[in-house]
N, C-alpha and C positions, 0 to 999 in steps of 0.2 A: 865636167868636173865641178863640184860644188864650191861655193865661196870658202867654206871651211877647209876644204882640201887645198885650195890655192893659198889661203892665208891662215895657217894654223894659229891657234890661240887668239882668235878674234871672234867677234859676234857680229855677223852681217845678215840682215834680213833678206829673205829670199827675193823680195821685190826690188832690191837695190841692183843697179847696173854697175859692174866693175869691169872696166875695159882692160885690155892687155897692157903690159909694160908700165904698170904702176906699182907703188910700194905701200904697204899698209903694215904698221908695226904691231907687235904683240900687245894684247890687252885692249885693242881699239874696238869700238862699236860703231856700226853704221846702220841707221834705221830705215824705215819704209821709204821707197820711191826715190832714194838718193842716187846720184850718178857720179862715179869717180872715173875721170877721163885719162887717156894715156899720159904717161910720164909724171903724173901727180905723185908726190911723195908725202905720205902721211906717217907721222911718228908713232911712238908707242903710247898707249893709254889715251888715245884721242877719242872723244865722243862726238859723233856726227849725227845730227838729228834728222827729222823727216824732211824730204823734199829739198835736199841740199845738192848743189852742183859744185864739184871741184874740177876746174878746167885743166887742160894740159899745162904741165910745168909748174903748177902751183906747189908750194912747199908749206907743210903744216907741222910745227914742232911737237915735241912730247907734251902730253897732258892738256892739249887744247880742248876747248868745248865749243862746238859750232851748233847753235840752236836752229830750230826749224826755219825753212824758207830763206836760207842764206846762199848766195851764189858767190863763189870765190873764182874770179876770172883770171886768165893768164896774166902774169905780172904781179900777183899777190903772193907775199911771203910772210908767214906768221912764225915768230920765234916761239919758244916753249911757253906753255901755260897762258896762252891768249884766249880770252872769252869773247865770242861773237854772239850778241844777243839776237833774239828772234827778228827775222825780216830786216836785219841791217844790210846795208848795200855797199859794195865796192864798185868803182868804175875802173876802166883800164884804157879808155881813149878820151882825150881832152876835147876833141871837136868832131863828134860822130856825125856822119851823114850816111843814110841808107844807100844812096847811089854811088858812093865812093868807098872802095875797099881800102880800109886802113889797118888791116891785120898786121902790117909791118911796123905800125906805129904804137903798139901797146906800150904803156908807161907803167913802170914798176911802183908798187906800194909796199912798204915794209912796216910791220907792226912789232914792237919790241916786247921783250920778255915780260909776262905777267900783266899785260894791259887788258882792259875791259872796254868793249865797244857796245854801248847800250842799244836796246831794242829800237829799230827803225832809224838808227843813225846812218849817215852816209859819209863815206871816206872818198873824197875826190882823189883820183890817181895822181901819182908823181910825188907823193909826200912820205915822210918817215915819221911814224908814231913812236915815241920813246918808250922807255921801260916804265911799267906800273902806272900808265896813263889811265884815267877814267873819263870816258866820253859818255855824256848824258844821253838819255833816250831822245831821239829825234834830232840830235845835233848834226850839223853839216860841217865837216872838217875840210878846210880849203888851204891849210898851211902845214908846215912841219910842226910837230908838237914835242916839247921837251919832256924829259922824264918827270913822272909824278904829277903832271898837269891835270887839273879838272877842267874839262872842256864842255861848254854849254852854249846853246843858242844857234841861230842861223844868220850869218855864218858863225861857226863856233869860235868863241873867245875863251881865253884862260880866265876862269872865275875864282881860282884858288888852287890848292894842292890836295892830292889824295895820298894817304898813307899806303904803304905796301899792303896793309891788311884790307884796304879798300874803302875805309871811312875817310870823310873829309877832314883835313887837318885844320886846327884853329889858325887864324891869321898870325903870321910871324910877329914876334915882338920887335922892339926898336933895334935890337942887335941882329935880327934876322933869324931867330931861333923859334922853333915850334915843336910841340910834343903831342903825339896822338893821345887823346883822353881815354881811349879804350885799351890799346895794347902797349902804350908807353914808348913806342918808337920815336926817336929824336932826329930832327932834320935842321938844316941851315940853308937859308935863302941868301943868294948873292945877286946883286943887280935889282932892277925894278922894271915894272911894266912888262913890255914884250921881251926885254932882255933878261928877265929874271930866270934863275935856275935854282933848283933845289937839289941838295946832296944829303945823303944819310950820314948822321953822326953816330947813332947807335940804333941798329935795326936787326930785329930777329928774322931769321929765315924760317918760315913756317914748315917747310919740308924737313929741315934739320930737326926742328922741335918735335915734329910728328914721328920721326924715326926713333926717338928715345922712349 
């Protein structure tokens, strides 16, 4: 049975390996030499690039984009509209040793709605990445990350905030307010330094705008 017979309304290259007992939503595309393993759950309109591995029990939400050479290991869960840049890395064991079987010690990593993980970035397992986070290329994330955070460096630190549209926001004013200079979305920061959090005051949903 062909890939298209198994998963109607998808586009799956003939070189991809699709194991039994997995789910692939309508409108999704899977490109050359990728491997989808048992019990993986892939939502609708997901684009999976070349040479991607989706391990057992991984979940990928609607509208995600997984670029070339990404491996999503068991324990990784992506919410809707997450972007994984080329060759970025997830881990799932904190203290790996080849001579010790630690398959029972996989640690979960969750990535929130609309977040983007830049090319060659690394997400160390056991952390939660919030909504609309922007992780820079090559950054190494070793902590939980709050919504809208701009994470840069090794190890990654919050260097600012990202708008829902993806652009870096101006530094908040003395009252904690900031407005995107491109789309006009408005936000408010509470707290400072590592305890700082950003919440939307007036924010457009691009999917709602596109539907009109």
